[in-house]
C-alpha positions as a Markdown table, in Angstrom:
| # | Residue | x | y | z |
|---|---|---|---|---|
| 1 | Met | 11.6 | 10.4 | -10.5 |
| 2 | Asp | 11.7 | 11.1 | -6.9 |
| 3 | Asp | 10.6 | 14.9 | -6.6 |
| 4 | Phe | 7.4 | 15.3 | -4.9 |
| 5 | Lys | 6.4 | 18.0 | -7.2 |
| 6 | Tyr | 5.8 | 15.7 | -9.9 |
| 7 | Leu | 3.0 | 14.4 | -7.7 |
| 8 | Leu | 1.7 | 17.3 | -5.9 |
| 9 | Asn | -2.0 | 18.1 | -7.1 |
| 10 | Lys | -1.4 | 16.1 | -10.0 |
| 11 | Glu | -5.1 | 14.6 | -9.4 |
| 12 | Ser | -6.5 | 17.8 | -7.8 |
| 13 | Asn | -10.2 | 17.8 | -6.5 |
| 14 | Lys | -10.7 | 14.3 | -8.0 |
| 15 | Lys | -12.3 | 11.5 | -6.3 |
| 16 | Cys | -10.1 | 8.5 | -5.5 |
| 17 | Leu | -10.7 | 4.9 | -4.5 |
| 18 | Ile | -8.0 | 3.1 | -2.7 |
| 19 | Leu | -8.4 | -0.8 | -3.3 |
| 20 | Gly | -6.6 | -3.1 | -0.9 |
| 21 | Gly | -6.6 | -6.6 | -0.9 |
| 22 | Ala | -9.3 | -7.9 | 1.5 |
| 23 | Pro | -12.4 | -10.0 | 0.4 |
| 24 | Ser | -14.6 | -6.7 | 1.1 |
| 25 | Ile | -13.5 | -5.6 | -2.4 |
| 26 | Glu | -16.2 | -7.7 | -3.6 |
| 27 | Glu | -18.7 | -5.5 | -2.2 |
| 28 | Val | -17.6 | -2.4 | -4.3 |
| 29 | Glu | -18.3 | -1.7 | -8.0 |
| 30 | Phe | -14.8 | -0.4 | -8.6 |
| 31 | Glu | -14.9 | -1.0 | -12.3 |
| 32 | Lys | -17.9 | 1.7 | -12.5 |
| 33 | Phe | -15.8 | 4.2 | -10.3 |
| 34 | Asp | -15.5 | 7.7 | -12.0 |
| 35 | Gly | -12.5 | 8.8 | -10.1 |
| 36 | Ile | -8.9 | 7.6 | -10.0 |
| 37 | Leu | -8.0 | 4.2 | -8.7 |
| 38 | Ile | -4.7 | 3.5 | -6.4 |
| 39 | Ser | -4.2 | -0.2 | -5.5 |
| 40 | Met | -1.4 | -2.4 | -4.2 |
| 41 | Gly | 0.1 | -5.8 | -3.9 |
| 42 | Asp | -0.9 | -8.0 | -6.7 |
| 43 | Ile | -4.6 | -6.7 | -6.8 |
| 44 | Pro | -3.6 | -4.6 | -9.9 |
| 45 | Glu | -2.9 | -7.6 | -11.8 |
| 46 | Arg | -5.9 | -9.8 | -10.5 |
| 47 | Ile | -8.5 | -7.1 | -11.7 |
| 48 | Arg | -6.7 | -5.9 | -14.9 |
| 49 | Glu | -9.5 | -7.5 | -16.9 |
| 50 | Ile | -12.1 | -5.6 | -15.0 |
| 51 | Arg | -10.5 | -2.2 | -14.2 |
| 52 | Gln | -7.0 | -0.7 | -14.9 |
| 53 | Ile | -5.9 | 1.2 | -12.0 |
| 54 | Asp | -3.9 | 4.6 | -12.2 |
| 55 | Tyr | -1.4 | 4.3 | -9.4 |
| 56 | Trp | 0.2 | 0.9 | -8.2 |
| 57 | Val | 1.9 | 1.6 | -5.1 |
| 58 | Ala | 4.6 | -1.1 | -3.7 |
| 59 | Ala | 6.5 | -1.2 | -0.2 |
| 60 | Asn | 8.2 | -4.4 | -0.3 |
| 61 | Ser | 11.1 | -6.2 | -1.3 |
| 62 | Ile | 9.5 | -9.0 | -3.5 |
| 63 | Phe | 6.8 | -7.9 | -5.8 |
| 64 | Pro | 6.7 | -6.2 | -8.0 |
| 65 | Arg | 10.3 | -5.5 | -8.5 |
| 66 | Pro | 10.9 | -2.8 | -11.3 |
| 67 | Asp | 14.1 | -4.3 | -12.4 |
| 68 | Lys | 12.6 | -7.8 | -12.6 |
| 69 | His | 9.0 | -7.8 | -13.3 |
| 70 | Tyr | 9.0 | -4.9 | -16.1 |
| 71 | Asp | 7.3 | -7.1 | -18.7 |
| 72 | Leu | 4.3 | -7.4 | -16.4 |
| 73 | Leu | 4.6 | -3.6 | -15.2 |
| 74 | Asn | 4.5 | -2.5 | -19.0 |
| 75 | Lys | 1.1 | -4.2 | -19.6 |
| 76 | Phe | -0.4 | -1.4 | -17.3 |
| 77 | Lys | -0.3 | 1.3 | -19.9 |
| 78 | Gly | -1.7 | 4.5 | -18.1 |
| 79 | Thr | -0.6 | 3.3 | -14.9 |
| 80 | Lys | 2.0 | 5.0 | -12.8 |
| 81 | Phe | 4.0 | 2.8 | -10.6 |
| 82 | Val | 5.1 | 4.1 | -6.9 |
| 83 | Phe | 7.2 | 2.2 | -5.0 |
| 84 | Ser | 9.4 | 2.6 | -1.8 |
| 85 | Asn | 13.0 | 2.5 | -2.8 |
| 86 | Ser | 14.1 | 1.9 | 0.7 |
| 87 | Ala | 11.9 | -1.4 | 0.9 |
| 88 | Leu | 12.9 | -2.5 | -2.5 |
| 89 | Asn | 16.7 | -1.8 | -1.8 |
| 90 | Ser | 16.5 | -3.3 | 1.6 |
| 91 | Thr | 18.6 | -6.4 | 1.1 |
| 92 | Ile | 19.3 | -6.5 | -2.7 |
| 93 | Ser | 19.9 | -3.2 | -4.8 |
| 94 | Leu | 17.7 | -2.4 | -7.4 |
| 95 | Asp | 19.2 | -2.4 | -11.0 |
| 96 | Tyr | 18.3 | 1.3 | -12.0 |
| 97 | Leu | 20.0 | 0.6 | -15.6 |
| 98 | Lys | 17.5 | -2.2 | -16.2 |
| 99 | Ile | 14.7 | 0.0 | -14.9 |
| 100 | Asn | 15.5 | 3.0 | -17.1 |
| 101 | Gln | 16.1 | 0.6 | -20.2 |
| 102 | Tyr | 13.0 | -1.8 | -19.8 |
| 103 | Leu | 10.3 | 0.0 | -17.7 |
| 104 | Lys | 8.2 | 1.8 | -20.2 |
| 105 | Ile | 5.4 | 3.1 | -17.9 |
| 106 | Pro | 6.1 | 6.2 | -15.4 |
| 107 | Trp | 7.6 | 5.5 | -12.0 |
| 108 | Phe | 8.2 | 7.3 | -9.0 |
| 109 | Glu | 10.1 | 6.3 | -5.9 |
| 110 | Tyr | 9.9 | 7.3 | -2.4 |
| 111 | Asp | 11.8 | 6.9 | 1.0 |
| 112 | Gln | 9.6 | 5.7 | 4.0 |
| 113 | Arg | 12.1 | 4.9 | 6.6 |
| 114 | His | 15.3 | 7.3 | 6.7 |
| 115 | Phe | 13.9 | 10.3 | 8.6 |
| 116 | Asn | 15.8 | 13.3 | 9.0 |
| 117 | Gly | 18.2 | 11.8 | 6.4 |
| 118 | Leu | 19.5 | 9.2 | 9.0 |
| 119 | Asp | 20.6 | 5.6 | 8.5 |
| 120 | Cys | 18.4 | 2.8 | 9.7 |
| 121 | Asn | 20.8 | 2.3 | 12.7 |
| 122 | Asn | 20.3 | 5.8 | 13.9 |
| 123 | Gln | 16.6 | 5.7 | 13.7 |
| 124 | Thr | 14.1 | 5.3 | 16.7 |
| 125 | Asp | 11.4 | 4.0 | 14.9 |
| 126 | Tyr | 10.9 | 0.4 | 16.0 |
| 127 | Gln | 9.7 | -0.8 | 12.6 |
| 128 | Val | 13.0 | 0.6 | 11.0 |
| 129 | Asn | 15.2 | -0.4 | 13.9 |
| 130 | Pro | 13.8 | -3.2 | 16.3 |
| 131 | Gly | 14.9 | -2.7 | 19.8 |
| 132 | Leu | 17.3 | -0.1 | 18.6 |
| 133 | Ala | 19.6 | -3.2 | 17.8 |
| 134 | Leu | 21.1 | -2.3 | 14.5 |
| 135 | Lys | 24.7 | -1.5 | 14.6 |
| 136 | Glu | 25.5 | -0.7 | 11.1 |
| 137 | Pro | 23.4 | 0.8 | 8.1 |
| 138 | Leu | 21.5 | -1.4 | 5.9 |
| 139 | Asn | 21.7 | -1.7 | 2.3 |
| 140 | Cys | 18.7 | 0.8 | 1.6 |
| 141 | Cys | 20.7 | 3.4 | 3.4 |
| 142 | Lys | 22.9 | 3.8 | 0.3 |
| 143 | Tyr | 19.7 | 4.9 | -1.5 |
| 144 | Lys | 18.0 | 7.3 | 1.0 |
| 145 | Lys | 16.5 | 10.4 | 0.1 |
| 146 | Asn | 16.5 | 14.1 | 1.3 |
| 147 | Ile | 12.9 | 13.7 | 2.6 |
| 148 | Thr | 10.7 | 10.7 | 3.3 |
| 149 | Ile | 6.9 | 10.7 | 2.0 |
| 150 | Gln | 5.9 | 11.3 | 5.6 |
| 151 | Glu | 7.9 | 14.2 | 6.3 |
| 152 | Tyr | 7.0 | 15.7 | 2.9 |
| 153 | Leu | 3.2 | 15.4 | 3.8 |
| 154 | Arg | 4.2 | 16.7 | 7.5 |
| 155 | Asp | 5.5 | 19.8 | 5.9 |
| 156 | Leu | 3.0 | 20.5 | 3.4 |
| 157 | Tyr | 0.4 | 20.7 | 6.1 |
| 158 | Asn | 2.8 | 22.5 | 8.4 |
| 159 | Leu | 2.1 | 19.7 | 11.1 |
| 160 | Asp | 4.5 | 19.1 | 14.1 |
| 161 | Ser | 4.8 | 15.2 | 13.6 |
| 162 | His | 4.5 | 12.5 | 11.0 |
| 163 | Tyr | 3.2 | 9.1 | 10.7 |
| 164 | Ser | 5.5 | 6.0 | 11.2 |
| 165 | Ser | 7.5 | 4.1 | 8.8 |
| 166 | Gly | 4.3 | 2.2 | 8.1 |
| 167 | Ser | 3.4 | -1.7 | 8.4 |
| 168 | Thr | 1.3 | -1.6 | 5.4 |
| 169 | Val | 1.5 | -0.2 | 2.1 |
| 170 | Ala | -2.1 | 1.0 | 2.6 |
| 171 | Ile | -1.1 | 3.8 | 4.6 |
| 172 | His | 1.3 | 5.3 | 2.0 |
| 173 | Ser | -1.4 | 4.8 | -0.7 |
| 174 | Leu | -3.6 | 7.1 | 1.5 |
| 175 | Ala | -0.6 | 9.4 | 1.8 |
| 176 | Leu | -0.3 | 9.5 | -1.9 |
| 177 | Ala | -3.8 | 10.3 | -2.6 |
| 178 | Ile | -3.6 | 13.3 | -0.2 |
| 179 | Ile | -0.4 | 14.7 | -1.9 |
| 180 | Leu | -2.2 | 14.0 | -5.3 |
| 181 | Gly | -4.8 | 16.5 | -4.2 |
| 182 | Cys | -7.6 | 14.2 | -3.9 |
| 183 | Lys | -10.6 | 15.7 | -2.1 |
| 184 | Glu | -12.8 | 12.8 | -1.6 |
| 185 | Ile | -11.1 | 9.4 | -0.7 |
| 186 | Tyr | -12.7 | 6.1 | -0.2 |
| 187 | Leu | -10.9 | 3.2 | 1.2 |
| 188 | Ser | -12.1 | -0.4 | 0.3 |
| 189 | Gly | -10.4 | -3.9 | 1.0 |
| 190 | Ile | -8.1 | -2.3 | 3.7 |
| 191 | Asp | -9.5 | -4.6 | 6.6 |
| 192 | Leu | -6.3 | -5.2 | 8.3 |
| 193 | Pro | -7.6 | -8.4 | 10.1 |
| 194 | Glu | -6.1 | -9.9 | 13.2 |
| 195 | Tyr | -6.3 | -13.4 | 11.6 |
| 196 | Glu | -4.6 | -14.8 | 8.5 |
| 197 | Lys | -7.7 | -16.6 | 7.2 |
| 198 | Asp | -9.4 | -13.2 | 6.6 |
| 199 | Tyr | -6.3 | -11.7 | 5.0 |
| 200 | Thr | -5.7 | -12.4 | 1.3 |
| 201 | His | -8.4 | -11.6 | -1.6 |
| 202 | Tyr | -8.3 | -14.8 | -3.8 |
| 203 | Arg | -11.4 | -13.9 | -5.5 |
| 204 | Ser | -12.9 | -17.4 | -4.8 |
| 205 | Asn | -14.2 | -19.3 | -1.9 |
| 206 | Ser | -13.2 | -22.8 | -3.5 |
| 207 | Ile | -10.7 | -24.9 | -1.9 |
| 208 | Phe | -9.5 | -26.5 | -5.2 |
| 209 | Arg | -9.2 | -22.7 | -6.5 |
| 210 | Leu | -6.9 | -21.5 | -3.7 |
| 211 | Leu | -4.8 | -24.8 | -4.1 |
| 212 | Tyr | -4.5 | -23.9 | -7.8 |
| 213 | Ile | -3.3 | -20.5 | -7.3 |
| 214 | Phe | -1.0 | -21.6 | -4.5 |
| 215 | Phe | 0.8 | -24.0 | -6.7 |
| 216 | Lys | 0.6 | -21.9 | -9.6 |
| 217 | Glu | 2.5 | -19.3 | -7.8 |
| 218 | Ile | 5.2 | -21.7 | -6.5 |
| 219 | Leu | 6.0 | -22.6 | -10.0 |
| 220 | Lys | 6.6 | -18.8 | -10.8 |
| 221 | Gly | 9.6 | -19.1 | -8.5 |
| 222 | Asp | 9.5 | -15.6 | -7.2 |
| 223 | Arg | 6.4 | -15.0 | -5.1 |
| 224 | Thr | 4.0 | -17.3 | -3.4 |
| 225 | Ile | 1.1 | -17.1 | -1.2 |
| 226 | Pro | 2.3 | -18.4 | 2.4 |
| 227 | Leu | 1.1 | -21.9 | 3.1 |
| 228 | Lys | -0.1 | -20.7 | 6.4 |
| 229 | Asn | -2.3 | -18.3 | 4.7 |
| 230 | Ile | -3.9 | -21.1 | 2.6 |
| 231 | Leu | -4.4 | -23.5 | 5.7 |
| 232 | Ser | -5.9 | -20.7 | 7.6 |
| 233 | Val | -8.5 | -20.0 | 4.9 |
| 234 | Ile | -9.6 | -23.6 | 4.2 |
| 235 | Phe | -9.7 | -24.6 | 7.9 |
| 236 | Lys | -10.6 | -21.2 | 9.3 |
| 237 | Thr | -7.6 | -21.4 | 11.9 |
| 238 | Asn | -6.9 | -18.4 | 14.2 |
| 239 | Thr | -3.4 | -17.9 | 13.1 |
| 240 | Lys | -2.6 | -14.4 | 13.8 |
| 241 | Ser | -2.1 | -12.1 | 10.7 |
| 242 | Ser | 1.1 | -10.4 | 9.6 |
| 243 | Phe | -0.7 | -7.2 | 10.9 |
| 244 | Tyr | -1.5 | -8.5 | 14.4 |
| 245 | Phe | 1.2 | -7.1 | 16.5 |
| 246 | Asp | 1.6 | -3.8 | 14.5 |
| 247 | Leu | -2.1 | -3.0 | 14.5 |
| 248 | Pro | -1.9 | -0.3 | 17.2 |
| 249 | Thr | 0.6 | 1.6 | 15.2 |
| 250 | Ile | -1.1 | 1.2 | 12.2 |
| 251 | Ile | -4.5 | 2.4 | 13.5 |
| 252 | Lys | -2.5 | 5.4 | 14.9 |
| 253 | Asp | -0.9 | 6.2 | 11.5 |
| 254 | Phe | -4.4 | 6.1 | 9.9 |
| 255 | Glu | -5.8 | 8.2 | 12.7 |
| 256 | Tyr | -3.2 | 10.6 | 11.9 |
| 257 | Leu | -4.2 | 10.8 | 8.3 |
| 258 | Thr | -7.9 | 10.7 | 8.9 |
| 259 | Asn | -7.3 | 14.0 | 11.3 |
| 260 | Leu | -5.4 | 15.6 | 8.5 |
| 261 | Cys | -8.1 | 15.0 | 6.2 |
| 262 | Glu | -10.8 | 16.2 | 8.6 |
| 263 | Ser | -8.8 | 19.5 | 9.5 |
| 264 | Asn | -8.3 | 20.2 | 5.4 |
| 265 | Gly | -11.6 | 19.6 | 4.0 |
| 266 | Ile | -10.8 | 16.2 | 2.6 |
| 267 | Lys | -13.7 | 13.7 | 2.7 |
| 268 | Leu | -12.4 | 10.4 | 3.6 |
| 269 | Phe | -14.6 | 7.3 | 3.9 |
| 270 | Asn | -14.3 | 3.6 | 4.8 |
| 271 | Leu | -16.2 | 1.1 | 2.9 |
| 272 | Ser | -15.6 | -2.0 | 4.8 |
| 273 | Ser | -17.7 | -2.9 | 8.0 |
| 274 | Lys | -15.1 | -5.5 | 9.1 |
| 275 | Ser | -12.3 | -3.4 | 9.0 |
| 276 | Ser | -10.0 | -2.6 | 12.0 |
| 277 | Leu | -10.0 | 0.9 | 10.7 |
| 278 | Asn | -13.6 | 1.4 | 12.2 |
| 279 | Lys | -11.7 | 1.8 | 15.5 |
| 280 | Ile | -11.0 | 5.2 | 14.5 |
| 281 | His | -13.8 | 7.4 | 15.7 |
| 282 | Asn | -13.9 | 10.4 | 13.1 |
| 283 | Leu | -13.3 | 7.9 | 10.0 |
| 284 | Lys | -16.7 | 7.6 | 8.5 |
| 285 | Leu | -18.0 | 4.4 | 7.6 |
| 286 | Leu | -19.9 | 4.3 | 4.3 |
| 287 | Asn | -22.2 | 1.2 | 3.1 |
| 288 | Pro | -20.8 | -0.2 | -0.1 |
| 289 | Ser | -24.3 | 0.0 | -1.6 |
| 290 | Asp | -24.4 | 3.6 | -1.1 |
| 291 | Phe | -20.9 | 3.8 | -2.6 |
| 292 | Asn | -22.2 | 2.0 | -5.6 |
| 293 | Lys | -24.8 | 4.3 | -6.2 |
| 294 | Leu | -22.6 | 7.4 | -6.5 |
C-alpha cells in the first residue's frame, strides 16, 4: 500500500504519543497512554511486553526489513508497519513477493527522497546527494513514488515548501501523526543528543547488561549495537553521535512541522527536558509527570 489516502485522517482527532529511543522514555508512563502510539527502531520490540504500538515506522536499510524480519513483525498483531521504501531499497532491493506472501500485518511504504519524481543523482538535498557528487541513479530510484511524504504533507496544507529528506526517522513519524489526523501529539525519547553516550535506550544502566545485549545482537548476525556506542555509554566518552553533524537540519525540519501544527490547531508537546528539540522556541515543553496525569 502506498496511497496516502489510506492514512489520511485514519486516527482523526485522537491523541498520539511518538516514542523514540532515548533514555527519557523511562519518565513517561506510555503503557497507560489512551491514544495511539507510534514508535521506531527496535523500541517496539523492546517494550512489546509492556505496551504494543499502533504504528512502527522505519527509515533505514537494516532493521526491520519486511522481507526478512516478517516473523518478528507478525508478532505485532494490531500494529501497522510504515516504512521508507527508498531507504530499504537503497542498496538491496526488497523482495516484494516475500512481503506479500509472509508479512501478515498491514503495511504502508512511503518515499522520502525522490522529490519532484527525480532520481537521487538529480536531487539537490545534501542528505540525498552529498556534494552533488552522484553521477548515476541509486538502486532506490527504481522504486520511486509519484510523491514523497514531505510533498504530500506540503500539498495537504497548501504550503510553499517541505522538510528535508530527513536524518532521523522521528521526523517522518511526526509527519505520519499529522497525516493521520491526530490533534494532540506528544514527543518522548526524541532527544537527538550530540554525544553517543546519550543515544541508545538500553533499559539498564548495568555494564554487564549492556555487554550482554551487545553480544546477543552480534549472534543474531543481522544487526548490532555499534561498539563505539557501548564504549561511550560505559566510559561516558564524548564521541559525537550520528545526529551531530545533521542537527541543524533536523532542528529546522522539526521547526517546520512545529509551525505547521501551530498554524493548524494541532497541539504539539515535547516531554524531554534534555532534547535538542527544546531549541525550537514555539515547541512546548511538558513535564513528564504532568503528562502521566492526563
